[in-house]
C-alpha positions as CSV (number, residue, x, y, z in Angstrom):
1,X,135.5,28.4,98.5
2,X,133.7,28.1,95.2
3,X,131.6,25.0,95.8
4,X,129.3,23.6,93.1
5,X,127.4,20.3,92.9
6,X,127.3,17.8,90.1
7,X,126.6,14.4,91.5
8,X,127.9,11.3,89.6
9,X,124.5,9.8,89.4
10,X,125.6,7.4,86.6
11,X,128.6,6.1,88.5
12,X,128.2,2.6,89.9
13,X,129.4,3.8,93.3
14,X,126.6,6.3,93.5
15,X,124.1,3.8,92.3
16,X,125.2,1.3,95.0
17,X,124.2,4.0,97.5
18,X,126.1,2.6,100.5
19,X,126.6,5.2,103.3
20,X,129.2,5.8,106.0
21,X,129.6,7.8,109.1
22,X,132.5,10.1,108.1
23,X,135.4,9.9,110.5
24,X,137.9,11.7,108.4
25,X,139.0,13.2,105.1
26,X,141.5,11.8,102.6
27,X,143.2,14.2,100.1
28,X,144.1,12.8,96.7
29,X,145.5,14.3,93.5
30,X,144.9,13.0,90.0
31,X,148.4,12.0,88.9
32,X,147.9,13.5,85.4
33,X,148.9,16.8,83.9
34,X,145.4,18.2,83.3
35,X,144.2,20.8,85.7
36,X,140.8,21.1,84.1
37,X,137.7,19.9,86.0
38,X,135.9,18.9,82.8
39,X,138.3,16.0,82.4
40,X,136.8,14.4,85.5
41,X,133.5,16.1,86.1
42,X,130.7,16.2,83.6
43,X,128.6,16.7,81.6
44,X,129.1,20.5,81.1
45,X,127.0,22.6,83.3
46,X,127.9,25.9,81.7
47,X,130.9,26.4,83.9
48,X,133.0,23.3,83.2
49,X,133.3,23.4,79.5
50,X,132.7,20.6,77.1
51,X,134.8,17.4,77.4
52,X,134.8,16.2,73.8
53,X,136.3,12.8,74.8
54,X,133.4,12.2,77.2
55,X,135.8,10.5,79.6
56,X,134.7,12.1,82.8
57,X,133.8,10.0,85.9
58,X,130.0,10.4,85.7
59,X,129.8,7.0,84.0
60,X,129.2,3.6,85.4
61,X,132.9,2.5,85.4
62,X,135.2,5.3,84.2
63,X,137.9,3.8,82.0
64,X,136.7,0.4,83.1
65,X,137.5,1.1,86.7
66,X,135.4,1.2,89.9
67,X,136.4,4.6,91.0
68,X,134.5,7.5,92.6
69,X,135.4,10.3,95.0
70,X,133.2,12.9,96.8
71,X,134.7,15.9,95.1
72,X,137.2,17.5,92.7
73,X,139.2,20.7,92.9
74,X,140.5,22.3,89.7
75,X,140.0,24.8,86.9
76,X,136.7,25.8,85.3
77,X,136.5,26.8,81.6
78,X,137.2,30.4,82.5
79,X,140.4,29.5,84.4
80,X,139.0,30.1,87.8
81,X,139.2,27.5,90.6
82,X,136.3,25.6,91.9
83,X,135.3,22.6,94.0
84,X,132.7,20.2,92.7
85,X,130.9,17.8,95.1
86,X,130.3,14.6,93.1
87,X,129.0,12.3,95.8
88,X,126.9,12.9,98.8
89,X,129.4,13.4,101.6
90,X,128.1,10.4,103.6
91,X,128.2,8.0,100.7
92,X,130.8,5.3,100.7
93,X,133.3,6.3,98.0
94,X,135.6,4.1,95.9
95,X,138.8,6.1,96.3
96,X,141.4,4.5,98.6
97,X,141.7,0.9,97.6
98,X,141.4,0.0,101.3
99,X,139.4,0.4,104.5
100,X,139.5,4.3,104.2
101,X,136.5,3.9,101.9
102,X,134.5,3.0,105.0
103,X,135.5,6.0,107.0
104,X,136.8,8.9,105.0
105,X,135.4,11.6,102.7
106,X,137.6,11.9,99.7
107,X,138.4,14.5,97.1
108,X,140.9,14.8,94.2
109,X,142.9,17.9,93.3
110,X,143.5,18.1,89.5
111,X,147.2,18.1,88.9
112,X,149.1,20.3,86.4
113,X,152.8,20.0,85.6
114,X,153.5,20.4,89.3
115,X,155.7,23.5,88.8
116,X,153.1,26.3,88.6
117,X,153.2,28.0,91.9
118,X,150.3,30.3,91.2
119,X,148.0,27.4,90.4
120,X,149.2,25.4,93.4
121,X,148.6,28.2,95.8
122,X,145.0,28.6,94.6
123,X,144.1,24.9,94.8
124,X,145.9,24.6,98.1
125,X,143.8,27.4,99.6
126,X,140.6,25.9,98.0
127,X,141.4,22.5,99.6
128,X,141.9,24.2,103.0
129,X,138.5,25.8,102.8
130,X,136.9,22.6,101.7
131,X,138.4,20.7,104.6
132,X,137.4,23.4,107.0
133,X,133.8,23.2,105.7
134,X,133.7,19.4,106.1
135,X,135.4,19.5,109.5
136,X,132.7,21.9,110.7
137,X,129.9,19.8,109.2
138,X,131.1,16.6,110.8
139,X,132.8,18.0,113.9
140,X,136.2,16.6,112.9
141,X,139.5,17.6,114.5
142,X,142.0,17.9,111.7
143,X,144.9,17.5,114.1
144,X,143.6,14.2,115.6
145,X,145.6,11.2,114.5
146,X,144.3,9.8,111.2
147,X,141.5,12.3,110.7
148,X,142.9,14.5,107.9
149,X,145.3,12.5,105.7
150,X,146.5,12.1,102.2
151,X,146.5,8.9,100.1
152,X,150.2,8.2,100.7
153,X,149.6,8.6,104.5
154,X,146.7,6.2,104.2
155,X,149.0,3.6,102.6
156,X,151.4,3.9,105.5
157,X,148.5,3.2,107.9
158,X,147.4,0.2,105.9
159,X,144.0,1.6,104.9
160,X,144.8,2.7,101.3
161,X,146.7,1.4,98.2
162,X,150.3,2.3,97.4
163,X,150.0,5.8,95.9
164,X,152.3,8.8,96.5
165,X,149.7,11.6,96.4
166,X,149.8,14.3,97.5
167,X,153.3,14.4,99.0
168,X,155.0,14.2,95.5
169,X,153.4,17.5,94.7
170,X,153.0,19.5,98.0
171,X,156.7,19.3,98.8
172,X,157.7,20.9,95.5
173,X,156.0,24.1,96.8
174,X,157.3,24.0,100.4
175,X,154.1,22.4,101.8
176,X,153.2,19.0,103.3
177,X,150.3,17.5,105.1
178,X,151.5,18.8,108.5
179,X,151.3,22.4,107.2
180,X,148.0,21.6,105.5
181,X,146.5,20.3,108.7
182,X,147.7,23.3,110.7
183,X,146.1,25.6,108.1
184,X,142.8,23.9,108.4
185,X,143.0,24.0,112.2
186,X,143.8,27.7,112.1
187,X,140.8,28.3,109.9
188,X,138.6,26.4,112.2
189,X,140.0,28.3,115.3
190,X,139.4,31.6,113.6
191,X,135.8,30.8,112.9
192,X,135.2,29.6,116.4
193,X,136.9,32.7,117.9
194,X,134.6,35.0,116.0
195,X,131.4,33.0,116.8
196,X,128.7,34.4,119.0
197,X,127.5,32.5,122.1
198,X,124.1,32.3,120.4
199,X,125.4,30.4,117.3
200,X,124.0,27.1,118.7
201,X,120.5,28.5,119.0
202,X,120.1,31.0,116.2
203,X,120.1,29.1,112.9
204,X,118.1,28.9,109.6
205,X,114.5,28.5,110.5
206,X,114.7,29.9,114.0
207,X,112.0,32.5,115.0
208,X,113.3,35.5,116.9
209,X,112.1,38.8,118.2
210,X,114.2,42.0,118.3
211,X,114.9,43.1,121.9
212,X,112.8,46.1,123.1
213,X,115.9,48.2,123.8
214,X,117.5,47.6,120.4
215,X,118.2,50.8,118.4
216,X,120.0,49.8,115.2
217,X,120.2,46.8,113.0
218,X,123.9,46.7,113.8
219,X,126.4,49.4,114.9
220,X,126.4,52.2,112.4
221,X,123.4,50.7,110.6
222,X,119.9,52.1,110.1
223,X,117.5,52.6,113.0
224,X,115.1,49.7,113.6
225,X,111.5,50.8,113.0
226,X,109.2,50.5,116.0
227,X,106.8,48.0,114.4
228,X,109.6,45.5,113.7
229,X,110.3,45.4,117.5
230,X,106.8,45.9,118.8
231,X,104.5,43.9,116.4
232,X,106.5,41.1,114.8
233,X,108.4,37.9,115.2
234,X,111.1,37.3,112.5
235,X,112.4,34.2,110.9
236,X,116.1,33.7,110.3
237,X,116.5,32.9,106.6
238,X,120.3,33.0,106.1
239,X,123.3,32.8,108.4
240,X,126.2,32.8,106.0
241,X,127.0,34.1,102.5
242,X,129.3,32.1,100.3
243,X,130.0,29.9,103.4
244,X,131.2,32.9,105.5
245,X,129.6,34.5,108.4
246,X,128.5,38.1,107.8
247,X,129.9,40.8,110.0
248,X,128.5,44.4,109.9
249,X,129.6,47.1,112.2
250,X,131.9,44.6,113.9
251,X,129.0,42.4,114.9
252,X,128.0,38.9,113.6
253,X,124.6,39.2,111.8
254,X,121.9,36.9,110.4
255,X,119.3,37.7,107.7
256,X,115.7,38.1,108.8
257,X,113.6,37.6,105.7
258,X,110.1,36.5,107.0
259,X,107.8,37.8,109.7
260,X,104.5,37.1,111.4
261,X,102.4,39.2,113.8
262,X,103.0,38.5,117.4
263,X,99.3,38.0,117.8
264,X,99.4,35.0,115.4
265,X,100.0,31.4,116.6
266,X,103.7,30.7,116.2
267,X,103.0,27.0,115.7
268,X,101.0,27.9,112.6
269,X,103.4,30.5,111.3
270,X,103.7,28.8,107.9
271,X,100.2,29.9,107.1
272,X,100.5,33.4,108.4
273,X,104.1,34.5,107.6
274,X,104.8,37.2,105.1
275,X,107.8,39.1,103.7
276,X,109.8,40.7,106.5
277,X,112.4,43.3,106.9
278,X,114.9,41.3,104.7
279,X,117.9,42.8,106.6
280,X,121.0,41.6,108.2
281,X,120.6,42.1,112.0
282,X,123.1,41.9,114.8
283,X,122.6,38.6,116.6
284,X,123.1,40.2,120.0
285,X,119.9,42.2,119.7
286,X,117.8,39.0,119.0
287,X,116.0,36.7,121.3
288,X,114.9,33.2,120.2
289,X,111.2,32.6,120.5
290,X,110.8,29.3,118.6
291,X,112.2,27.0,115.9
292,X,109.1,26.5,113.8
293,X,109.7,25.5,110.2
294,X,107.6,23.9,107.4
295,X,106.4,20.4,108.4
296,X,107.0,17.6,106.0
297,X,105.5,14.1,106.3
298,X,107.8,11.3,105.2
299,X,106.5,9.2,102.4
300,X,107.5,5.8,101.0
301,X,110.9,6.0,99.3
302,X,111.9,9.2,101.0
303,X,115.5,9.7,102.2
304,X,116.8,12.8,104.1
305,X,119.1,13.5,101.1
306,X,116.2,13.5,98.6
307,X,113.9,15.5,100.9
308,X,116.6,18.1,101.3
309,X,117.3,18.2,97.5
310,X,113.5,18.7,96.9
311,X,112.7,21.2,99.6
312,X,116.0,23.1,100.0
313,X,117.5,22.7,96.5
314,X,120.6,20.9,97.8
315,X,120.8,17.4,99.1
316,X,123.9,18.1,101.3
317,X,121.7,20.3,103.4
318,X,120.1,17.2,104.9
319,X,122.4,17.8,108.0
320,X,120.3,20.9,108.7
321,X,117.2,18.8,108.7
322,X,118.8,16.4,111.1
323,X,119.9,19.1,113.4
324,X,116.5,20.9,113.4
325,X,114.8,17.6,114.2
326,X,117.3,16.3,116.8
327,X,118.0,13.2,114.6
328,X,121.2,11.2,115.5
329,X,121.0,8.9,112.5
330,X,119.9,9.0,108.8
331,X,116.9,6.6,109.2
332,X,113.4,8.0,108.8
333,X,110.0,6.3,108.8
334,X,106.9,6.7,106.7
335,X,104.5,9.1,108.4
336,X,107.3,10.8,110.4
337,X,106.9,14.6,110.7
338,X,110.1,16.6,109.9
339,X,110.6,20.3,110.3
340,X,112.3,21.8,107.3
341,X,114.5,24.9,107.5
342,X,114.1,27.8,105.1
343,X,115.9,27.8,101.8
């Protein structure tokens, strides 16, 4: 998935700022023969290309309508396919014309003339990867009734307006929402099957040590220097690359980018850490010793999204802050101390 972010901060939906607890995903398509993302997403960020008509949706009421979705899939200026997140995933979108606005994350796929099989296959795969990503994030089961649906299915359920998307398009290429849901389920099952039993405890910001009997970073990799095992604790700074887990020598790996001396106080590691081995390491040779991260004190006007955008560079990573701090909701209080994962 080629995921980029350009939030519709000028759209009235974004400015309203209402949030939801996502219970599902609704798939839409645009209903117009224009596969270019710049038609809907703007202004140009160097990838989209210039929309000379300035009729994108990053306006208060695009074309006089109260419309806004969480994302778009389509073509960049260079012809490649990308996904743009245009609303925080937990914002209430204006997409269904019904109650699905209160429960479902939404995205639009930019339609072309509906007959180009090459374009269809690319956006279909991109949509599968986006839904897989969102299902992982919100622990959604795509096969559960009503969780992963298109606009036309939403209408049949009485939670969306009367639109035909995406069934008027998918069926032209031998696909439907049942095949789509099955593909997302298969992608999720594949990632689960390859996951290590330590996935739940080794994440960004976790402090680990390398086991005393470890020999190599991963099978077939370089030998681990003695000091890295004997003298240092290491911080996990990356667990995926381009949203995919990294496998080396047939083993799932995480990146260790910072270190401290074992003689230092782990709780004050932020003051003592320094550049580490900066290497991908087999998770099975690591032992968790702590989950220390930078501590942030909540100030007036702070939200999890804004803190994440400021400290981590991406607002959507607020879910990592929630997970690291054991938060079950999005409410935070002035003076509250939050642990922040590494960038």
